[in-house]
N, CA, C, O and the ligand as a Tripos MOL2 file, in Angstrom:
@<TRIPOS>MOLECULE
protein
  261   259    66     0     0
PROTEIN
NO_CHARGES

@<TRIPOS>ATOM
      1 N           7.9410    9.0910   40.9680 N.3       1 MET1
      2 CA          8.6760    8.4720   39.8450 C.3       1 MET1
      3 C           7.8920    7.7530   38.8790 C.2       1 MET1
      4 O           8.1210    7.9790   37.6900 O.2       1 MET1
      5 N           6.8930    6.8220   39.2350 N.am      2 ALA2
      6 CA          5.9900    6.1740   38.2680 C.3       2 ALA2
      7 C           5.2310    7.1440   37.5250 C.2       2 ALA2
      8 O           5.0580    6.9830   36.3170 O.2       2 ALA2
      9 N           4.7200    8.2310   38.1950 N.am      3 LYS3
     10 CA          4.0280    9.3480   37.6120 C.3       3 LYS3
     11 C           4.6820    9.9320   36.3500 C.2       3 LYS3
     12 O           4.1020   10.0930   35.2760 O.2       3 LYS3
     13 N           6.0000   10.2360   36.6260 N.am      4 GLN4
     14 CA          6.7780   10.9130   35.6460 C.3       4 GLN4
     15 C           6.9330    9.9340   34.4180 C.2       4 GLN4
     16 O           6.8230   10.3830   33.2770 O.2       4 GLN4
     17 N           7.1770    8.6540   34.6380 N.am      5 GLN5
     18 CA          7.2380    7.6590   33.5880 C.3       5 GLN5
     19 C           6.0130    7.6400   32.7280 C.2       5 GLN5
     20 O           6.0450    7.6280   31.4970 O.2       5 GLN5
     21 N           4.8280    7.6350   33.5350 N.am      6 SER6
     22 CA          3.7300    7.3940   32.6840 C.3       6 SER6
     23 C           3.4060    8.8620   31.7970 C.2       6 SER6
     24 O           2.8840    8.8900   30.6830 O.2       6 SER6
     25 N           3.7900    9.8830   32.4770 N.am      7 PHE7
     26 CA          3.6590   11.1130   31.7310 C.3       7 PHE7
     27 C           4.5680   11.1810   30.3120 C.2       7 PHE7
     28 O           4.1990   11.6530   29.2370 O.2       7 PHE7
     29 N           5.7260   10.6350   30.6010 N.am      8 ALA8
     30 CA          6.6080   10.5060   29.3440 C.3       8 ALA8
     31 C           6.0810    9.7550   28.3050 C.2       8 ALA8
     32 O           6.0510   10.1210   27.1300 O.2       8 ALA8
     33 N           5.5820    8.4980   28.8270 N.am      9 ASP9
     34 CA          4.8500    7.5780   27.9390 C.3       9 ASP9
     35 C           3.8550    8.1710   27.0900 C.2       9 ASP9
     36 O           3.8060    8.0270   25.8680 O.2       9 ASP9
     37 N           2.9980    8.9040   27.8550 N.am     10 LYS10
     38 CA          1.8000    9.6800   27.1460 C.3      10 LYS10
     39 C           2.3190   10.5820   26.1860 C.2      10 LYS10
     40 O           1.8650   10.5910   25.0420 O.2      10 LYS10
     41 N           3.2730   11.3790   26.5630 N.am     11 ALA11
     42 CA          3.9180   12.4540   25.6300 C.3      11 ALA11
     43 C           4.4500   11.7550   24.4960 C.2      11 ALA11
     44 O           4.2150   12.2420   23.3900 O.2      11 ALA11
     45 N           5.2320   10.5310   24.5830 N.am     12 ALA12
     46 CA          5.6550   10.0090   23.4560 C.3      12 ALA12
     47 C           4.6260    9.3310   22.5150 C.2      12 ALA12
     48 O           4.8800    9.1440   21.3250 O.2      12 ALA12
     49 N           3.4680    8.9750   23.0870 N.am     13 LYS13
     50 CA          2.4830    8.3780   22.3770 C.3      13 LYS13
     51 C           1.8760    9.4140   21.5800 C.2      13 LYS13
     52 O           1.6570    9.3120   20.3730 O.2      13 LYS13
     53 N           1.5850   10.5190   22.3740 N.am     14 ALA14
     54 CA          0.8950   11.8170   21.4490 C.3      14 ALA14
     55 C           1.8700   12.2630   20.3050 C.2      14 ALA14
     56 O           1.4660   12.6390   19.2050 O.2      14 ALA14
     57 N           3.1550   12.1870   20.6550 N.am     15 ALA15
     58 CA          3.9190   12.6360   19.4020 C.3      15 ALA15
     59 C           3.8820   11.8530   18.2150 C.2      15 ALA15
     60 O           4.0380   12.3050   17.0810 O.2      15 ALA15
     61 N           3.6320   10.4530   18.5640 N.am     16 MET16
     62 CA          3.6060    9.5230   17.4160 C.3      16 MET16
     63 C           2.0230    9.5960   16.8140 C.2      16 MET16
     64 O           1.7950    9.1990   15.6720 O.2      16 MET16
     65 N           1.1380   10.0420   17.5270 N.am     17 MET17
     66 CA         -0.1620   10.2030   17.0340 C.3      17 MET17
     67 C          -0.2130   11.3080   16.0830 C.2      17 MET17
     68 O          -0.9590   11.3380   15.1050 O.2      17 MET17
     69 N           0.6760   12.2770   16.4420 N.am     18 ARG18
     70 CA          0.4950   13.4850   15.7060 C.3      18 ARG18
     71 C           1.0690   13.3610   14.3210 C.2      18 ARG18
     72 O           0.7660   14.2010   13.4730 O.2      18 ARG18
     73 N           1.8880   12.3540   14.0380 N.am     19 GLY19
     74 CA          2.4500   12.1340   12.7740 C.3      19 GLY19
     75 C           4.0250   12.0360   12.6780 C.2      19 GLY19
     76 O           4.7340   12.3220   13.6430 O.2      19 GLY19
     77 N           4.4670   11.6720   11.6270 N.am     20 SER20
     78 CA          5.9020   11.1800   11.5750 C.3      20 SER20
     79 C           6.5570   12.5650   10.9550 C.2      20 SER20
     80 O           5.8850   13.4200   10.3790 O.2      20 SER20
     81 N           7.8980   12.6370   11.1570 N.am     21 LYS21
     82 CA          8.6210   13.6850   10.5410 C.3      21 LYS21
     83 C           9.1260   13.4860    9.2440 C.2      21 LYS21
     84 O           9.5200   12.3420    9.0160 O.2      21 LYS21
     85 N           9.2200   14.3750    8.2630 N.am     22 CYS22
     86 CA          9.9680   14.0500    7.1540 C.3      22 CYS22
     87 C          11.4880   14.1120    7.3020 C.2      22 CYS22
     88 O          12.0610   15.1190    7.7210 O.2      22 CYS22
     89 N          12.1380   12.9480    6.9260 N.am     23 PRO23
     90 CA         13.5010   12.8430    6.9730 C.3      23 PRO23
     91 C          14.3620   13.9180    6.4810 C.2      23 PRO23
     92 O          15.4030   14.2840    7.0270 O.2      23 PRO23
     93 N          13.7500   14.4970    5.1910 N.am     24 LYS24
     94 CA         14.5260   15.4350    4.4460 C.3      24 LYS24
     95 C          14.3630   16.7650    5.0640 C.2      24 LYS24
     96 O          15.4100   17.3030    5.4250 O.2      24 LYS24
     97 N          13.1710   17.4540    5.2720 N.am     25 CYS25
     98 CA         13.1610   18.7070    5.7630 C.3      25 CYS25
     99 C          12.9450   18.8210    7.4100 C.2      25 CYS25
    100 O          13.2220   19.8530    8.0230 O.2      25 CYS25
    101 N          12.4800   17.7710    7.9670 N.am     26 GLY26
    102 CA         12.3170   17.6810    9.4040 C.3      26 GLY26
    103 C          10.9080   18.3780    9.7550 C.2      26 GLY26
    104 O          10.6670   18.6380   10.9330 O.2      26 GLY26
    105 N          10.1260   18.6350    8.9080 N.am     27 GLU27
    106 CA          8.7920   19.0310    9.0400 C.3      27 GLU27
    107 C           7.8690   17.8570    9.4840 C.2      27 GLU27
    108 O           8.1410   16.7270    9.0780 O.2      27 GLU27
    109 N           6.7980   18.0570   10.2920 N.am     28 VAL28
    110 CA          5.8290   17.0790   10.6530 C.3      28 VAL28
    111 C           4.9140   17.1020    9.4340 C.2      28 VAL28
    112 O           4.4550   18.1390    8.9530 O.2      28 VAL28
    113 N           4.6840   15.8600    8.9710 N.am     29 PHE29
    114 CA          3.8070   15.7240    7.9690 C.3      29 PHE29
    115 C           2.2480   16.2030    8.3300 C.2      29 PHE29
    116 O           1.7880   16.0140    9.4560 O.2      29 PHE29
    117 N           1.6050   16.7370    7.4390 N.am     30 GLN30
    118 CA          0.2110   17.2960    7.5790 C.3      30 GLN30
    119 C          -0.5450   16.3350    6.8560 C.2      30 GLN30
    120 O          -0.3150   16.2870    5.6470 O.2      30 GLN30
    121 N          -1.3650   15.5860    7.3060 N.am     31 PRO31
    122 CA         -2.2690   14.5440    6.5470 C.3      31 PRO31
    123 C          -3.3490   15.3680    5.9870 C.2      31 PRO31
    124 O          -4.1160   15.9160    6.7790 O.2      31 PRO31
    125 N          -3.5060   15.5250    4.7250 N.am     32 ILE32
    126 CA         -4.6570   16.1900    4.0410 C.3      32 ILE32
    127 C          -5.4680   15.2670    3.1440 C.2      32 ILE32
    128 O          -4.9650   14.2910    2.5880 O.2      32 ILE32
    129 N          -6.7630   15.6240    3.0260 N.am     33 LEU33
    130 CA         -7.7530   14.7410    2.2670 C.3      33 LEU33
    131 C          -7.6160   15.3910    0.7860 C.2      33 LEU33
    132 O          -7.9680   16.5660    0.6850 O.2      33 LEU33
    133 N          -7.1840   14.7940   -0.2530 N.am     34 MET34
    134 CA         -7.3190   15.2710   -1.5420 C.3      34 MET34
    135 C          -8.6060   14.5680   -2.2350 C.2      34 MET34
    136 O          -8.8640   13.3700   -2.1180 O.2      34 MET34
    137 N          -9.3190   15.4370   -2.9230 N.am     35 VAL35
    138 CA        -10.3110   14.9400   -3.5060 C.3      35 VAL35
    139 C         -10.2030   15.3090   -4.9650 C.2      35 VAL35
    140 O         -10.1020   16.4890   -5.3010 O.2      35 VAL35
    141 N         -10.2220   14.2880   -5.8660 N.am     36 SER36
    142 CA        -10.0110   14.5820   -7.2380 C.3      36 SER36
    143 C         -11.1770   13.8890   -8.0880 C.2      36 SER36
    144 O         -11.5280   12.7210   -7.9260 O.2      36 SER36
    145 N         -11.7200   14.7680   -9.0050 N.am     37 SER37
    146 CA        -12.8870   14.1520   -9.7680 C.3      37 SER37
    147 C         -12.3930   13.7110  -11.1300 C.2      37 SER37
    148 O         -11.5260   14.3090  -11.7670 O.2      37 SER37
    149 N         -12.9990   12.6480  -11.5090 N.am     38 GLU38
    150 CA        -12.5860   12.2450  -12.9000 C.3      38 GLU38
    151 C         -13.8640   11.6160  -13.4200 C.2      38 GLU38
    152 O         -14.6960   11.0270  -12.7290 O.2      38 GLU38
    153 N         -13.9130   11.8220  -14.7620 N.am     39 LYS39
    154 CA        -15.1170   11.3860  -15.4850 C.3      39 LYS39
    155 C         -14.8560    9.8410  -16.0890 C.2      39 LYS39
    156 O         -13.9310    9.6480  -16.8780 O.2      39 LYS39
    157 N         -15.6410    8.8830  -15.7070 N.am     40 SER40
    158 CA        -15.4030    7.4800  -16.0530 C.3      40 SER40
    159 C         -15.7220    7.3090  -17.5810 C.2      40 SER40
    160 O         -16.8120    7.7040  -17.9950 O.2      40 SER40
    161 N         -14.8940    6.7870  -18.3560 N.am     41 PRO41
    162 CA        -15.0450    6.6680  -19.6910 C.3      41 PRO41
    163 C         -16.4020    5.9810  -20.0310 C.2      41 PRO41
    164 O         -17.0640    6.3910  -20.9850 O.2      41 PRO41
    165 N         -16.8400    4.8950  -19.2260 N.am     42 ASN42
    166 CA        -18.0390    4.1250  -19.5880 C.3      42 ASN42
    167 C         -19.4040    4.8880  -19.2740 C.2      42 ASN42
    168 O         -20.3660    4.8770  -20.0410 O.2      42 ASN42
    169 N         -19.3720    5.4460  -18.2410 N.am     43 LYS43
    170 CA        -20.5650    6.1970  -17.7150 C.3      43 LYS43
    171 C         -20.3480    7.5760  -17.8900 C.2      43 LYS43
    172 O         -19.2220    8.0720  -17.9070 O.2      43 LYS43
    173 N         -21.4690    8.2550  -18.0300 N.am     44 ALA44
    174 CA        -21.4540    9.7180  -18.1140 C.3      44 ALA44
    175 C         -21.6540   10.1810  -16.7260 C.2      44 ALA44
    176 O         -22.6160   10.9000  -16.4540 O.2      44 ALA44
    177 N         -20.8560    9.8340  -15.8950 N.am     45 ALA45
    178 CA        -21.1110   10.2120  -14.4450 C.3      45 ALA45
    179 C         -19.5010   10.6190  -13.8790 C.2      45 ALA45
    180 O         -18.4720   10.0660  -14.2700 O.2      45 ALA45
    181 N         -19.5720   11.5960  -12.9820 N.am     46 TRP46
    182 CA        -18.3420   11.8630  -12.4700 C.3      46 TRP46
    183 C         -18.0370   10.9650  -11.2780 C.2      46 TRP46
    184 O         -18.9490   10.6140  -10.5290 O.2      46 TRP46
    185 N         -16.9270   10.6300  -11.1070 N.am     47 LYS47
    186 CA        -16.4070    9.7760  -10.0620 C.3      47 LYS47
    187 C         -15.5610   10.5460   -9.1040 C.2      47 LYS47
    188 O         -14.7000   11.3040   -9.5530 O.2      47 LYS47
    189 N         -15.7110   10.4320   -8.0180 N.am     48 PHE48
    190 CA        -14.7290   11.2630   -7.0140 C.3      48 PHE48
    191 C         -14.0440   10.2640   -6.2860 C.2      48 PHE48
    192 O         -14.5950    9.2370   -5.8900 O.2      48 PHE48
    193 N         -12.8210   10.5500   -6.0940 N.am     49 SER49
    194 CA        -11.8540    9.5680   -5.3920 C.3      49 SER49
    195 C         -11.0400   10.4810   -4.4670 C.2      49 SER49
    196 O         -10.4140   11.4980   -4.7660 O.2      49 SER49
    197 N         -11.2050    9.8320   -3.1690 N.am     50 GLU50
    198 CA        -10.5190   10.6660   -2.1280 C.3      50 GLU50
    199 C          -9.1540    9.9570   -1.7780 C.2      50 GLU50
    200 O          -9.1010    8.7280   -1.8190 O.2      50 GLU50
    201 N          -8.2080   10.5980   -1.4840 N.am     51 ARG51
    202 CA         -6.9920    9.9810   -0.9130 C.3      51 ARG51
    203 C          -6.4370   10.9330    0.1550 C.2      51 ARG51
    204 O          -6.6430   12.1470    0.1490 O.2      51 ARG51
    205 N          -5.6820   10.2450    1.1110 N.am     52 ARG52
    206 CA         -4.9110   11.1210    2.0650 C.3      52 ARG52
    207 C          -3.4980   11.1420    1.6090 C.2      52 ARG52
    208 O          -2.8160   10.2100    1.1820 O.2      52 ARG52
    209 N          -3.1770   12.4630    1.7940 N.am     53 VAL53
    210 CA         -1.7180   12.7530    1.2660 C.3      53 VAL53
    211 C          -1.0240   13.3620    2.4350 C.2      53 VAL53
    212 O          -1.6260   14.1500    3.1640 O.2      53 VAL53
    213 N           0.2280   13.0270    2.6470 N.am     54 GLN54
    214 CA          1.2170   13.5740    3.7680 C.3      54 GLN54
    215 C           1.8220   14.5920    3.1250 C.2      54 GLN54
    216 O           2.4810   14.3900    2.1050 O.2      54 GLN54
    217 N           1.6550   15.8340    3.6710 N.am     55 VAL55
    218 CA          2.2030   17.0850    3.0870 C.3      55 VAL55
    219 C           3.2680   17.6050    4.0850 C.2      55 VAL55
    220 O           3.0600   17.8150    5.2800 O.2      55 VAL55
    221 N           4.5130   17.7930    3.3860 N.am     56 CYS56
    222 CA          5.5560   18.5440    4.3280 C.3      56 CYS56
    223 C           6.0770   19.5360    3.2680 C.2      56 CYS56
    224 O           5.5800   19.6140    2.1450 O.2      56 CYS56
    225 N           7.1500   20.3160    3.7140 N.am     57 LYS57
    226 CA          7.7470   21.1930    2.9640 C.3      57 LYS57
    227 C           8.2360   20.6780    1.4950 C.2      57 LYS57
    228 O           8.2250   21.3960    0.4950 O.2      57 LYS57
    229 N           8.6020   19.5280    1.5200 N.am     58 CYS58
    230 CA          9.0650   19.0780    0.1640 C.3      58 CYS58
    231 C           8.0360   19.1130   -0.9390 C.2      58 CYS58
    232 O           8.2570   19.5090   -2.0830 O.2      58 CYS58
    233 N           6.9110   18.6660   -0.4840 N.am     59 ASN59
    234 CA          5.8080   18.4170   -1.6350 C.3      59 ASN59
    235 C           4.6590   19.4240   -1.6470 C.2      59 ASN59
    236 O           3.8050   19.4010   -2.5340 O.2      59 ASN59
    237 N           4.6510   20.4410   -0.4970 N.am     60 GLU60
    238 CA          3.3380   21.1470   -0.5090 C.3      60 GLU60
    239 C           3.3430   22.0710   -1.7230 C.2      60 GLU60
    240 O           2.2530   22.3670   -2.2140 O.2      60 GLU60
    241 N           4.4190   22.5330   -2.2280 N.am     61 LYS61
    242 CA          4.2840   23.2760   -3.5760 C.3      61 LYS61
    243 C           3.5820   22.6010   -4.7520 C.2      61 LYS61
    244 O           2.8990   23.1950   -5.5870 O.2      61 LYS61
    245 N           3.8410   21.2250   -4.7180 N.am     62 GLN62
    246 CA          3.2090   20.3550   -5.8510 C.3      62 GLN62
    247 C           1.7660   20.2670   -5.4230 C.2      62 GLN62
    248 O           0.8780   20.4880   -6.2460 O.2      62 GLN62
    249 N           1.4760   19.9350   -4.0990 N.am     63 ILE63
    250 CA          0.2650   19.6880   -3.8120 C.3      63 ILE63
    251 C          -0.7730   20.7790   -3.9150 C.2      63 ILE63
    252 O          -1.8830   20.6130   -4.4220 O.2      63 ILE63
    253 N          -0.2800   22.0310   -3.3390 N.am     64 TYR64
    254 CA         -1.2430   23.1940   -3.3670 C.3      64 TYR64
    255 C          -1.2460   23.9420   -4.6610 C.2      64 TYR64
    256 O          -2.0500   24.8570   -4.8380 O.2      64 TYR64
    257 N          -0.3880   23.5910   -5.5620 N.am     65 ALA65
    258 CA         -0.2810   24.3780   -6.8890 C.3      65 ALA65
    259 C          -1.6310   24.2420   -7.7000 C.2      65 ALA65
    260 O          -1.7540   24.7970   -8.7920 O.2      65 ALA65
    261 ZN          9.9510   17.1680    3.7280 Zn       66 ZN66
@<TRIPOS>BOND
     1     1     2 1
     2     2     3 1
     3     3     4 2
     4     3     5 am
     5     5     6 1
     6     6     7 1
     7     7     8 2
     8     7     9 am
     9     9    10 1
    10    10    11 1
    11    11    12 2
    12    11    13 am
    13    13    14 1
    14    14    15 1
    15    15    16 2
    16    15    17 am
    17    17    18 1
    18    18    19 1
    19    19    20 2
    20    19    21 am
    21    21    22 1
    22    22    23 1
    23    23    24 2
    24    23    25 am
    25    25    26 1
    26    26    27 1
    27    27    28 2
    28    27    29 am
    29    29    30 1
    30    30    31 1
    31    31    32 2
    32    31    33 am
    33    33    34 1
    34    34    35 1
    35    35    36 2
    36    35    37 am
    37    37    38 1
    38    38    39 1
    39    39    40 2
    40    39    41 am
    41    41    42 1
    42    42    43 1
    43    43    44 2
    44    43    45 am
    45    45    46 1
    46    46    47 1
    47    47    48 2
    48    47    49 am
    49    49    50 1
    50    50    51 1
    51    51    52 2
    52    51    53 am
    53    53    54 1
    54    54    55 1
    55    55    56 2
    56    55    57 am
    57    57    58 1
    58    58    59 1
    59    59    60 2
    60    59    61 am
    61    61    62 1
    62    62    63 1
    63    63    64 2
    64    63    65 am
    65    65    66 1
    66    66    67 1
    67    67    68 2
    68    67    69 am
    69    69    70 1
    70    70    71 1
    71    71    72 2
    72    71    73 am
    73    73    74 1
    74    74    75 1
    75    75    76 2
    76    75    77 am
    77    77    78 1
    78    78    79 1
    79    79    80 2
    80    79    81 am
    81    81    82 1
    82    82    83 1
    83    83    84 2
    84    83    85 am
    85    85    86 1
    86    86    87 1
    87    87    88 2
    88    87    89 am
    89    89    90 1
    90    90    91 1
    91    91    92 2
    92    91    93 am
    93    93    94 1
    94    94    95 1
    95    95    96 2
    96    95    97 am
    97    97    98 1
    98    98    99 1
    99    99   100 2
   100    99   101 am
   101   101   102 1
   102   102   103 1
   103   103   104 2
   104   103   105 am
   105   105   106 1
   106   106   107 1
   107   107   108 2
   108   107   109 am
   109   109   110 1
   110   110   111 1
   111   111   112 2
   112   111   113 am
   113   113   114 1
   114   114   115 1
   115   115   116 2
   116   115   117 am
   117   117   118 1
   118   118   119 1
   119   119   120 2
   120   119   121 am
   121   121   122 1
   122   122   123 1
   123   123   124 2
   124   123   125 am
   125   125   126 1
   126   126   127 1
   127   127   128 2
   128   127   129 am
   129   129   130 1
   130   130   131 1
   131   131   132 2
   132   131   133 am
   133   133   134 1
   134   134   135 1
   135   135   136 2
   136   135   137 am
   137   137   138 1
   138   138   139 1
   139   139   140 2
   140   139   141 am
   141   141   142 1
   142   142   143 1
   143   143   144 2
   144   143   145 am
   145   145   146 1
   146   146   147 1
   147   147   148 2
   148   147   149 am
   149   149   150 1
   150   150   151 1
   151   151   152 2
   152   151   153 am
   153   153   154 1
   154   154   155 1
   155   155   156 2
   156   155   157 am
   157   157   158 1
   158   158   159 1
   159   159   160 2
   160   159   161 am
   161   161   162 1
   162   162   163 1
   163   163   164 2
   164   163   165 am
   165   165   166 1
   166   166   167 1
   167   167   168 2
   168   167   169 am
   169   169   170 1
   170   170   171 1
   171   171   172 2
   172   171   173 am
   173   173   174 1
   174   174   175 1
   175   175   176 2
   176   175   177 am
   177   177   178 1
   178   178   179 1
   179   179   180 2
   180   179   181 am
   181   181   182 1
   182   182   183 1
   183   183   184 2
   184   183   185 am
   185   185   186 1
   186   186   187 1
   187   187   188 2
   188   187   189 am
   189   189   190 1
   190   190   191 1
   191   191   192 2
   192   191   193 am
   193   193   194 1
   194   194   195 1
   195   195   196 2
   196   195   197 am
   197   197   198 1
   198   198   199 1
   199   199   200 2
   200   199   201 am
   201   201   202 1
   202   202   203 1
   203   203   204 2
   204   203   205 am
   205   205   206 1
   206   206   207 1
   207   207   208 2
   208   207   209 am
   209   209   210 1
   210   210   211 1
   211   211   212 2
   212   211   213 am
   213   213   214 1
   214   214   215 1
   215   215   216 2
   216   215   217 am
   217   217   218 1
   218   218   219 1
   219   219   220 2
   220   219   221 am
   221   221   222 1
   222   222   223 1
   223   223   224 2
   224   223   225 am
   225   225   226 1
   226   226   227 1
   227   227   228 2
   228   227   229 am
   229   229   230 1
   230   230   231 1
   231   231   232 2
   232   231   233 am
   233   233   234 1
   234   234   235 1
   235   235   236 2
   236   235   237 am
   237   237   238 1
   238   238   239 1
   239   239   240 2
   240   239   241 am
   241   241   242 1
   242   242   243 1
   243   243   244 2
   244   243   245 am
   245   245   246 1
   246   246   247 1
   247   247   248 2
   248   247   249 am
   249   249   250 1
   250   250   251 1
   251   251   252 2
   252   251   253 am
   253   253   254 1
   254   254   255 1
   255   255   256 2
   256   255   257 am
   257   257   258 1
   258   258   259 1
   259   259   260 2
@<TRIPOS>SUBSTRUCTURE
     1 MET1         2 RESIDUE 1 A MET
     2 ALA2         6 RESIDUE 1 A ALA
     3 LYS3        10 RESIDUE 1 A LYS
     4 GLN4        14 RESIDUE 1 A GLN
     5 GLN5        18 RESIDUE 1 A GLN
     6 SER6        22 RESIDUE 1 A SER
     7 PHE7        26 RESIDUE 1 A PHE
     8 ALA8        30 RESIDUE 1 A ALA
     9 ASP9        34 RESIDUE 1 A ASP
    10 LYS10       38 RESIDUE 1 A LYS
    11 ALA11       42 RESIDUE 1 A ALA
    12 ALA12       46 RESIDUE 1 A ALA
    13 LYS13       50 RESIDUE 1 A LYS
    14 ALA14       54 RESIDUE 1 A ALA
    15 ALA15       58 RESIDUE 1 A ALA
    16 MET16       62 RESIDUE 1 A MET
    17 MET17       66 RESIDUE 1 A MET
    18 ARG18       70 RESIDUE 1 A ARG
    19 GLY19       74 RESIDUE 1 A GLY
    20 SER20       78 RESIDUE 1 A SER
    21 LYS21       82 RESIDUE 1 A LYS
    22 CYS22       86 RESIDUE 1 A CYS
    23 PRO23       90 RESIDUE 1 A PRO
    24 LYS24       94 RESIDUE 1 A LYS
    25 CYS25       98 RESIDUE 1 A CYS
    26 GLY26      102 RESIDUE 1 A GLY
    27 GLU27      106 RESIDUE 1 A GLU
    28 VAL28      110 RESIDUE 1 A VAL
    29 PHE29      114 RESIDUE 1 A PHE
    30 GLN30      118 RESIDUE 1 A GLN
    31 PRO31      122 RESIDUE 1 A PRO
    32 ILE32      126 RESIDUE 1 A ILE
    33 LEU33      130 RESIDUE 1 A LEU
    34 MET34      134 RESIDUE 1 A MET
    35 VAL35      138 RESIDUE 1 A VAL
    36 SER36      142 RESIDUE 1 A SER
    37 SER37      146 RESIDUE 1 A SER
    38 GLU38      150 RESIDUE 1 A GLU
    39 LYS39      154 RESIDUE 1 A LYS
    40 SER40      158 RESIDUE 1 A SER
    41 PRO41      162 RESIDUE 1 A PRO
    42 ASN42      166 RESIDUE 1 A ASN
    43 LYS43      170 RESIDUE 1 A LYS
    44 ALA44      174 RESIDUE 1 A ALA
    45 ALA45      178 RESIDUE 1 A ALA
    46 TRP46      182 RESIDUE 1 A TRP
    47 LYS47      186 RESIDUE 1 A LYS
    48 PHE48      190 RESIDUE 1 A PHE
    49 SER49      194 RESIDUE 1 A SER
    50 GLU50      198 RESIDUE 1 A GLU
    51 ARG51      202 RESIDUE 1 A ARG
    52 ARG52      206 RESIDUE 1 A ARG
    53 VAL53      210 RESIDUE 1 A VAL
    54 GLN54      214 RESIDUE 1 A GLN
    55 VAL55      218 RESIDUE 1 A VAL
    56 CYS56      222 RESIDUE 1 A CYS
    57 LYS57      226 RESIDUE 1 A LYS
    58 CYS58      230 RESIDUE 1 A CYS
    59 ASN59      234 RESIDUE 1 A ASN
    60 GLU60      238 RESIDUE 1 A GLU
    61 LYS61      242 RESIDUE 1 A LYS
    62 GLN62      246 RESIDUE 1 A GLN
    63 ILE63      250 RESIDUE 1 A ILE
    64 TYR64      254 RESIDUE 1 A TYR
    65 ALA65      258 RESIDUE 1 A ALA
    66 ZN66       261 GROUP 0 **** ****
């Protein structure tokens, strides 16, 4: 009995680790790393900024376009 419960706990934790679901489409968000480059106005150097984006069916077209 105790074994089953711990397994259920582990499964629930794993599901939470995998990411949250989108309330609109029900897809699990896929975290991706977006790298955008922008030239800073002051310096003649390119600046790279990284940001994590949660992708699901609602916004994948905008992201991958
Ligand atoms: Zn969605």
